[in-house]
One Martini backbone bead per residue (centre of mass of N, CA, C, O) as a GRO file, in nm:
protein
  392
    1MET     BB    1   2.164   6.570  -2.950
    2ILE     BB    2   2.157   6.890  -2.835
    3ASN     BB    3   2.019   7.180  -2.967
    4CYS     BB    4   2.183   7.489  -2.928
    5ALA     BB    5   2.176   7.828  -2.947
    6ILE     BB    6   2.344   7.846  -2.669
    7ILE     BB    7   2.628   7.815  -2.490
    8PRO     BB    8   2.658   7.740  -2.182
    9PRO     BB    9   2.799   7.759  -1.898
   10ARG     BB   10   2.984   7.479  -1.828
   11GLY     BB   11   2.766   7.295  -1.994
   12LYS     BB   12   2.500   7.399  -1.911
   13ILE     BB   13   2.147   7.319  -1.915
   14SER     BB   14   1.883   7.524  -2.016
   15PRO     BB   15   1.577   7.600  -2.140
   16GLN     BB   16   1.670   7.873  -2.289
   17HIS     BB   17   1.897   7.704  -2.472
   18ILE     BB   18   1.672   7.549  -2.615
   19ASN     BB   19   1.582   7.426  -2.937
   20TRP     BB   20   1.300   7.267  -2.946
   21PRO     BB   21   1.228   7.202  -3.251
   22SER     BB   22   1.512   7.051  -3.307
   23ILE     BB   23   1.465   6.793  -3.095
   24LEU     BB   24   1.253   6.691  -3.265
   25PRO     BB   25   1.142   6.453  -3.429
   26THR     BB   26   1.029   6.432  -3.741
   27ALA     BB   27   0.762   6.278  -3.683
   28VAL     BB   28   0.668   6.469  -3.455
   29LYS     BB   29   0.650   6.724  -3.619
   30ALA     BB   30   0.434   6.628  -3.820
   31GLU     BB   31   0.220   6.551  -3.607
   32THR     BB   32   0.204   6.829  -3.473
   33VAL     BB   33   0.117   6.989  -3.720
   34SER     BB   34  -0.138   6.827  -3.776
   35PHE     BB   35  -0.276   6.872  -3.503
   36LEU     BB   36  -0.271   7.186  -3.489
   37SER     BB   37  -0.405   7.245  -3.770
   38SER     BB   38  -0.668   7.091  -3.710
   39THR     BB   39  -0.747   7.255  -3.465
   40ALA     BB   40  -0.749   7.531  -3.610
   41ARG     BB   41  -0.970   7.459  -3.821
   42SER     BB   42  -1.209   7.362  -3.612
   43THR     BB   43  -1.264   7.584  -3.400
   44PRO     BB   44  -1.434   7.799  -3.607
   45TRP     BB   45  -1.660   7.634  -3.749
   46ILE     BB   46  -1.926   7.721  -3.576
   47PHE     BB   47  -1.879   8.048  -3.629
   48VAL     BB   48  -1.930   8.115  -3.926
   49PRO     BB   49  -2.243   8.133  -3.928
   50LEU     BB   50  -2.257   8.358  -3.714
   51LEU     BB   51  -2.096   8.569  -3.871
   52ALA     BB   52  -2.275   8.574  -4.120
   53LYS     BB   53  -2.529   8.678  -3.972
   54GLU     BB   54  -2.399   8.939  -3.854
   55VAL     BB   55  -2.337   9.047  -4.168
   56GLY     BB   56  -2.619   8.956  -4.335
   57ALA     BB   57  -2.666   8.668  -4.418
   58SER     BB   58  -2.817   8.449  -4.592
   59ASP     BB   59  -2.885   8.126  -4.648
   60THR     BB   60  -2.765   8.128  -4.932
   61GLU     BB   61  -2.498   8.272  -4.858
   62LEU     BB   62  -2.407   8.060  -4.656
   63GLY     BB   63  -2.383   7.829  -4.863
   64LEU     BB   64  -2.179   7.977  -5.047
   65ILE     BB   65  -1.949   7.997  -4.842
   66GLY     BB   66  -1.914   7.688  -4.816
   67THR     BB   67  -1.861   7.629  -5.116
   68VAL     BB   68  -1.608   7.807  -5.153
   69PHE     BB   69  -1.433   7.664  -4.947
   70GLY     BB   70  -1.432   7.384  -5.087
   71PHE     BB   71  -1.327   7.479  -5.367
   72SER     BB   72  -1.052   7.594  -5.271
   73ILE     BB   73  -0.946   7.322  -5.170
   74PHE     BB   74  -0.955   7.175  -5.436
   75ILE     BB   75  -0.746   7.348  -5.583
   76SER     BB   76  -0.510   7.339  -5.377
   77SER     BB   77  -0.461   7.035  -5.342
   78TYR     BB   78  -0.391   6.978  -5.634
   79TYR     BB   79  -0.165   7.184  -5.694
   80PHE     BB   80   0.029   7.143  -5.435
   81GLY     BB   81   0.064   6.844  -5.451
   82ARG     BB   82   0.203   6.847  -5.726
   83LEU     BB   83   0.428   7.055  -5.661
   84SER     BB   84   0.567   6.879  -5.437
   85ASP     BB   85   0.672   6.665  -5.645
   86ASN     BB   86   0.863   6.875  -5.796
   87ILE     BB   87   1.001   7.073  -5.536
   88GLY     BB   88   0.871   7.001  -5.259
   89ARG     BB   89   0.753   7.036  -4.918
   90ARG     BB   90   0.854   7.249  -4.709
   91LYS     BB   91   0.786   7.531  -4.838
   92ILE     BB   92   0.485   7.475  -4.883
   93LEU     BB   93   0.411   7.424  -4.590
   94GLN     BB   94   0.500   7.696  -4.477
   95ALA     BB   95   0.315   7.868  -4.655
   96GLY     BB   96   0.044   7.743  -4.561
   97LEU     BB   97   0.070   7.821  -4.259
   98LEU     BB   98   0.104   8.127  -4.294
   99LEU     BB   99  -0.156   8.175  -4.455
  100SER     BB  100  -0.348   8.063  -4.240
  101ALA     BB  101  -0.284   8.264  -4.017
  102ALA     BB  102  -0.379   8.513  -4.183
  103THR     BB  103  -0.671   8.430  -4.292
  104PHE     BB  104  -0.810   8.373  -4.018
  105LEU     BB  105  -0.770   8.665  -3.913
  106LEU     BB  106  -0.917   8.820  -4.149
  107MET     BB  107  -1.217   8.740  -4.071
  108LEU     BB  108  -1.246   8.980  -3.862
  109LEU     BB  109  -1.295   9.196  -4.112
  110ALA     BB  110  -1.570   9.116  -4.164
  111ASN     BB  111  -1.875   9.324  -4.297
  112SER     BB  112  -1.976   9.110  -4.515
  113PRO     BB  113  -2.063   8.860  -4.716
  114LEU     BB  114  -1.844   8.915  -4.932
  115SER     BB  115  -1.595   8.934  -4.744
  116LEU     BB  116  -1.630   8.653  -4.619
  117LEU     BB  117  -1.610   8.494  -4.879
  118PHE     BB  118  -1.323   8.586  -4.949
  119PHE     BB  119  -1.181   8.488  -4.682
  120ARG     BB  120  -1.276   8.192  -4.711
  121PHE     BB  121  -1.127   8.135  -4.968
  122LEU     BB  122  -0.842   8.188  -4.858
  123SER     BB  123  -0.850   7.977  -4.626
  124GLY     BB  124  -0.899   7.730  -4.807
  125PHE     BB  125  -0.645   7.762  -4.981
  126ALA     BB  126  -0.447   7.729  -4.743
  127VAL     BB  127  -0.543   7.452  -4.606
  128GLY     BB  128  -0.525   7.278  -4.873
  129ILE     BB  129  -0.212   7.237  -4.865
  130LEU     BB  130  -0.152   7.043  -4.616
  131PRO     BB  131  -0.235   6.737  -4.637
  132PRO     BB  132  -0.072   6.636  -4.893
  133VAL     BB  133   0.210   6.733  -4.793
  134LEU     BB  134   0.223   6.582  -4.524
  135ILE     BB  135   0.181   6.296  -4.630
  136ALA     BB  136   0.423   6.299  -4.825
  137TYR     BB  137   0.638   6.353  -4.610
  138VAL     BB  138   0.594   6.089  -4.453
  139ASN     BB  139   0.632   5.895  -4.694
  140ASP     BB  140   0.929   5.966  -4.756
  141ARG     BB  141   0.992   5.832  -4.448
  142LYS     BB  142   0.821   5.574  -4.400
  143GLY     BB  143   0.572   5.623  -4.250
  144LYS     BB  144   0.282   5.598  -4.054
  145LEU     BB  145  -0.011   5.689  -4.193
  146GLY     BB  146  -0.235   5.612  -3.996
  147LYS     BB  147  -0.117   5.743  -3.745
  148PHE     BB  148  -0.090   6.025  -3.862
  149ALA     BB  149  -0.397   6.071  -3.937
  150SER     BB  150  -0.508   6.063  -3.640
  151TYR     BB  151  -0.427   6.365  -3.566
  152GLN     BB  152  -0.655   6.500  -3.717
  153SER     BB  153  -0.888   6.389  -3.545
  154LEU     BB  154  -0.785   6.490  -3.272
  155GLY     BB  155  -0.787   6.790  -3.352
  156TRP     BB  156  -1.089   6.808  -3.414
  157ALA     BB  157  -1.189   6.735  -3.133
  158LEU     BB  158  -1.048   6.968  -2.983
  159GLY     BB  159  -1.160   7.209  -3.143
  160THR     BB  160  -1.466   7.164  -3.079
  161PHE     BB  161  -1.424   7.186  -2.774
  162LEU     BB  162  -1.285   7.474  -2.760
  163ALA     BB  163  -1.514   7.643  -2.877
  164GLY     BB  164  -1.688   7.643  -2.617
  165ILE     BB  165  -1.473   7.793  -2.442
  166LEU     BB  166  -1.421   8.052  -2.608
  167GLY     BB  167  -1.729   8.156  -2.736
  168THR     BB  168  -1.591   8.327  -2.975
  169TYR     BB  169  -1.487   8.418  -3.287
  170ALA     BB  170  -1.245   8.593  -3.210
  171ARG     BB  171  -1.101   8.381  -3.037
  172ALA     BB  172  -1.097   8.151  -3.244
  173PHE     BB  173  -0.932   8.290  -3.473
  174THR     BB  174  -0.689   8.365  -3.297
  175PHE     BB  175  -0.618   8.081  -3.203
  176SER     BB  176  -0.576   7.958  -3.484
  177SER     BB  177  -0.351   8.146  -3.578
  178THR     BB  178  -0.153   8.064  -3.355
  179LEU     BB  179  -0.130   7.762  -3.431
  180PHE     BB  180  -0.020   7.809  -3.715
  181LEU     BB  181   0.234   7.960  -3.621
  182ILE     BB  182   0.356   7.730  -3.456
  183SER     BB  183   0.371   7.534  -3.693
  184PHE     BB  184   0.564   7.705  -3.860
  185LEU     BB  185   0.803   7.695  -3.659
  186ILE     BB  186   0.835   7.390  -3.678
  187ALA     BB  187   0.870   7.372  -3.995
  188LEU     BB  188   1.150   7.517  -4.005
  189LYS     BB  189   1.283   7.227  -3.882
  190MET     BB  190   1.216   7.086  -4.144
  191ASP     BB  191   1.318   6.856  -4.367
  192ASP     BB  192   1.405   6.739  -4.731
  193THR     BB  193   1.596   6.474  -4.768
  194ALA     BB  194   1.368   6.246  -4.871
  195PHE     BB  195   1.331   6.386  -5.135
  196HIS     BB  196   1.195   6.296  -5.468
  197PRO     BB  197   1.155   6.398  -5.768
  198GLN     BB  198   0.860   6.453  -5.978
  199ARG     BB  199   0.723   6.438  -6.296
  200VAL     BB  200   0.427   6.636  -6.325
  201PRO     BB  201   0.167   6.703  -6.485
  202PHE     BB  202  -0.099   6.908  -6.481
  203PHE     BB  203  -0.256   6.650  -6.620
  204PRO     BB  204  -0.264   6.335  -6.458
  205ALA     BB  205  -0.413   6.080  -6.605
  206HIS     BB  206  -0.258   5.830  -6.491
  207ILE     BB  207  -0.334   5.882  -6.192
  208ILE     BB  208  -0.637   5.881  -6.214
  209LYS     BB  209  -0.667   5.597  -6.336
  210ARG     BB  210  -0.516   5.438  -6.107
  211ASN     BB  211  -0.728   5.589  -5.867
  212LEU     BB  212  -1.040   5.597  -5.933
  213GLY     BB  213  -1.172   5.412  -5.722
  214VAL     BB  214  -1.103   5.583  -5.465
  215TYR     BB  215  -1.219   5.852  -5.557
  216LEU     BB  216  -1.514   5.765  -5.620
  217GLY     BB  217  -1.574   5.616  -5.357
  218TYR     BB  218  -1.521   5.856  -5.166
  219PHE     BB  219  -1.718   6.053  -5.289
  220SER     BB  220  -1.974   5.890  -5.237
  221ARG     BB  221  -1.953   5.863  -4.930
  222HIS     BB  222  -1.914   6.177  -4.865
  223LEU     BB  223  -2.165   6.281  -4.998
  224GLY     BB  224  -2.359   6.142  -4.808
  225ALA     BB  225  -2.257   6.272  -4.547
  226GLN     BB  226  -2.305   6.578  -4.634
  227THR     BB  227  -2.616   6.554  -4.655
  228VAL     BB  228  -2.644   6.517  -4.344
  229TRP     BB  229  -2.481   6.741  -4.177
  230ILE     BB  230  -2.654   6.996  -4.260
  231VAL     BB  231  -2.927   6.861  -4.092
  232PHE     BB  232  -2.870   6.698  -3.830
  233PRO     BB  233  -2.901   6.903  -3.594
  234VAL     BB  234  -3.195   6.970  -3.661
  235TYR     BB  235  -3.311   6.687  -3.635
  236LEU     BB  236  -3.229   6.641  -3.338
  237SER     BB  237  -3.390   6.884  -3.223
  238THR     BB  238  -3.676   6.764  -3.305
  239LEU     BB  239  -3.614   6.519  -3.083
  240GLY     BB  240  -3.484   6.673  -2.815
  241ILE     BB  241  -3.184   6.725  -2.860
  242SER     BB  242  -2.927   6.864  -2.735
  243ALA     BB  243  -2.641   7.036  -2.787
  244ALA     BB  244  -2.471   6.855  -2.604
  245GLY     BB  245  -2.555   6.589  -2.738
  246VAL     BB  246  -2.443   6.658  -3.017
  247GLY     BB  247  -2.149   6.701  -2.928
  248ILE     BB  248  -2.100   6.409  -2.836
  249LEU     BB  249  -2.138   6.270  -3.107
  250PHE     BB  250  -1.896   6.416  -3.253
  251SER     BB  251  -1.670   6.349  -3.051
  252ILE     BB  252  -1.682   6.036  -3.060
  253ASN     BB  253  -1.613   6.016  -3.353
  254SER     BB  254  -1.320   6.136  -3.340
  255VAL     BB  255  -1.201   5.941  -3.129
  256ILE     BB  256  -1.244   5.680  -3.293
  257GLN     BB  257  -1.072   5.754  -3.529
  258PHE     BB  258  -0.807   5.759  -3.375
  259VAL     BB  259  -0.807   5.464  -3.279
  260VAL     BB  260  -0.829   5.324  -3.556
  261MET     BB  261  -0.571   5.449  -3.686
  262GLN     BB  262  -0.376   5.327  -3.463
  263THR     BB  263  -0.484   4.998  -3.518
  264THR     BB  264  -0.470   4.960  -3.870
  265GLU     BB  265  -0.179   4.943  -4.003
  266ARG     BB  266  -0.182   4.612  -4.074
  267VAL     BB  267  -0.408   4.647  -4.262
  268ASN     BB  268  -0.529   4.593  -4.557
  269PRO     BB  269  -0.630   4.849  -4.764
  270LYS     BB  270  -0.810   4.676  -4.963
  271ARG     BB  271  -1.005   4.617  -4.709
  272LEU     BB  272  -1.042   4.884  -4.547
  273VAL     BB  273  -1.197   5.065  -4.742
  274PRO     BB  274  -1.464   4.899  -4.790
  275PHE     BB  275  -1.525   4.867  -4.494
  276GLY     BB  276  -1.573   5.169  -4.436
  277PHE     BB  277  -1.812   5.202  -4.634
  278LEU     BB  278  -2.000   4.982  -4.510
  279VAL     BB  279  -2.017   5.101  -4.225
  280ALA     BB  280  -2.151   5.361  -4.315
  281SER     BB  281  -2.409   5.233  -4.421
  282LEU     BB  282  -2.493   5.115  -4.149
  283ALA     BB  283  -2.497   5.378  -3.985
  284PHE     BB  284  -2.713   5.531  -4.154
  285PHE     BB  285  -2.934   5.319  -4.114
  286ILE     BB  286  -2.957   5.339  -3.810
  287MET     BB  287  -3.031   5.649  -3.818
  288PHE     BB  288  -3.283   5.617  -3.999
  289THR     BB  289  -3.424   5.422  -3.757
  290ALA     BB  290  -3.399   5.605  -3.527
  291THR     BB  291  -3.543   5.690  -3.174
  292THR     BB  292  -3.278   5.715  -3.004
  293TYR     BB  293  -2.991   5.828  -2.870
  294TYR     BB  294  -2.832   5.550  -2.864
  295GLN     BB  295  -2.861   5.499  -3.167
  296PHE     BB  296  -2.700   5.746  -3.256
  297LEU     BB  297  -2.444   5.671  -3.104
  298ALA     BB  298  -2.389   5.411  -3.260
  299GLY     BB  299  -2.370   5.544  -3.538
  300MET     BB  300  -2.130   5.742  -3.470
  301MET     BB  301  -1.929   5.522  -3.398
  302LEU     BB  302  -1.930   5.396  -3.684
  303ILE     BB  303  -1.832   5.648  -3.829
  304GLY     BB  304  -1.555   5.642  -3.697
  305VAL     BB  305  -1.475   5.369  -3.818
  306SER     BB  306  -1.510   5.447  -4.111
  307TRP     BB  307  -1.312   5.685  -4.139
  308GLY     BB  308  -1.061   5.550  -4.019
  309SER     BB  309  -1.051   5.328  -4.238
  310ALA     BB  310  -1.079   5.483  -4.512
  311TYR     BB  311  -0.855   5.700  -4.484
  312SER     BB  312  -0.608   5.530  -4.402
  313GLY     BB  313  -0.643   5.329  -4.636
  314SER     BB  314  -0.619   5.530  -4.875
  315ILE     BB  315  -0.330   5.645  -4.823
  316ARG     BB  316  -0.195   5.364  -4.829
  317TYR     BB  317  -0.289   5.283  -5.108
  318LEU     BB  318  -0.147   5.518  -5.256
  319SER     BB  319   0.145   5.440  -5.160
  320MET     BB  320   0.146   5.167  -5.327
  321LYS     BB  321   0.076   5.311  -5.633
  322ASN     BB  322   0.267   5.577  -5.571
  323ARG     BB  323   0.513   5.822  -5.616
  324GLU     BB  324   0.297   6.064  -5.639
  325MET     BB  325   0.186   6.161  -5.344
  326GLY     BB  326   0.094   6.454  -5.364
  327THR     BB  327  -0.102   6.416  -5.601
  328SER     BB  328  -0.279   6.174  -5.504
  329THR     BB  329  -0.369   6.310  -5.231
  330GLY     BB  330  -0.475   6.572  -5.352
  331MET     BB  331  -0.708   6.429  -5.505
  332LEU     BB  332  -0.848   6.321  -5.257
  333GLN     BB  333  -0.903   6.600  -5.130
  334SER     BB  334  -1.067   6.698  -5.374
  335ALA     BB  335  -1.294   6.491  -5.352
  336ILE     BB  336  -1.381   6.579  -5.071
  337SER     BB  337  -1.439   6.877  -5.147
  338LEU     BB  338  -1.662   6.823  -5.353
  339SER     BB  339  -1.853   6.693  -5.144
  340ASN     BB  340  -1.859   6.949  -4.963
  341THR     BB  341  -2.003   7.116  -5.188
  342ALA     BB  342  -2.255   6.926  -5.276
  343GLY     BB  343  -2.390   6.802  -5.020
  344PRO     BB  344  -2.547   7.042  -4.886
  345ILE     BB  345  -2.731   7.096  -5.127
  346LEU     BB  346  -2.856   6.812  -5.141
  347GLY     BB  347  -2.963   6.794  -4.850
  348GLY     BB  348  -3.154   7.038  -4.862
  349THR     BB  349  -3.320   6.942  -5.106
  350LEU     BB  350  -3.424   6.672  -4.995
  351SER     BB  351  -3.569   6.792  -4.748
  352GLN     BB  352  -3.760   6.982  -4.906
  353ILE     BB  353  -3.899   6.778  -5.099
  354THR     BB  354  -3.981   6.558  -4.863
  355GLY     BB  355  -4.015   6.684  -4.561
  356THR     BB  356  -3.742   6.538  -4.451
  357TYR     BB  357  -3.445   6.438  -4.257
  358VAL     BB  358  -3.410   6.123  -4.360
  359ALA     BB  359  -3.332   6.128  -4.660
  360PRO     BB  360  -3.020   6.165  -4.635
  361LEU     BB  361  -2.978   5.891  -4.490
  362ALA     BB  362  -3.068   5.716  -4.725
  363PHE     BB  363  -2.863   5.819  -4.928
  364ALA     BB  364  -2.605   5.749  -4.760
  365THR     BB  365  -2.645   5.447  -4.757
  366LEU     BB  366  -2.618   5.412  -5.070
  367ALA     BB  367  -2.352   5.572  -5.125
  368SER     BB  368  -2.165   5.398  -4.947
  369PHE     BB  369  -2.217   5.132  -5.090
  370ALA     BB  370  -2.125   5.234  -5.369
  371GLY     BB  371  -1.832   5.288  -5.287
  372ALA     BB  372  -1.755   4.991  -5.245
  373VAL     BB  373  -1.823   4.891  -5.529
  374ILE     BB  374  -1.637   5.075  -5.688
  375PHE     BB  375  -1.371   4.986  -5.563
  376LEU     BB  376  -1.394   4.676  -5.628
  377VAL     BB  377  -1.417   4.697  -5.933
  378PHE     BB  378  -1.143   4.835  -5.983
  379GLU     BB  379  -0.963   4.632  -5.826
  380ARG     BB  380  -1.059   4.370  -6.007
  381ARG     BB  381  -0.894   4.446  -6.270
  382GLY     BB  382  -0.577   4.389  -6.186
  383GLU     BB  383  -0.404   4.619  -6.101
  384ARG     BB  384  -0.077   4.683  -6.051
  385PRO     BB  385   0.163   4.798  -5.880
  386ASP     BB  386   0.433   5.028  -5.973
  387VAL     BB  387   0.517   5.000  -5.669
  388ALA     BB  388   0.639   4.963  -5.382
  389PRO     BB  389   0.583   4.970  -5.072
  390THR     BB  390   0.620   5.268  -4.835
  391SER     BB  391   0.436   5.142  -4.608
  392GLY     BB  392   0.285   4.972  -4.335
   0.00000   0.00000   0.00000
């Protein structure tokens, strides 16, 4: 039945009478919010360094701005993921979207490295709220978590593509803020009827212990990746690969993530997670030895398979083992954020010490393999899930 804001004359329905957010199915609303918010987050990504340089930031200050952004996501994902288990998802999600809309627009006011660092901290704190709460919201409704997660990757692919079209950081930040605001309006129509509160302590040691294998494994894999990405575009440019060529590599990565997440819903996550880590190790090794563009393309395609498998597998794995889905996925996002914080520093240091850009690729090969080993060691301890699976 169509939900109408105003009943039109003689029962006729016209577009202006339809309250469009209300007629969207709940699953579609969550997927739409995930897609739009991911697009909003990724669109200004390449412009932040440009803005930092424009306001006079040094290379060290630029790195610090990135570190602060990752650290604020770490804090936010943990705190609000846990809070959503205690009080519900809907209001926290709405607050996160509204704060994101405001803080991304505020970055246009930055006129010094310090002010940009402050606004970047605020924006990281705001967007850090979204992933664990959205995943927990879908899990409450026994939705397909792998399929849902794929829309984050699709949004990232679209955002990086649109960045080139928008052309300036002012347009990019304004566009992102608008998408967050649209997502907020959709979230106003999302209900919380499937939520069941869980009492989670401020430091849930039992949840950390239960999921330590996936947290440490994912941190190791993603730490390796982040050591690479900070220098990867520079490395490719030294090989004569154009900016457009680099853009294609990253875009194909995101598209393949989307496809993999859409098609691996039925695969056992206990197998999918280590498979994703091992594929990452292979991908980084291929790029470590690569000498042609097509070899890098093959490596980045495998990176897409890796992330799509490992991320969708991890959140489904957590749904099998935890009732406290907001807290457990919030900690996964925090582990990812910690690697986002430490990886760039490590990647730059490795490159400087060794005098080569391939050193981070060698490290990532080993770190990704170690992630698979860590996960399998913890998994083979034989700990049984304390709840029945809640998603497909």
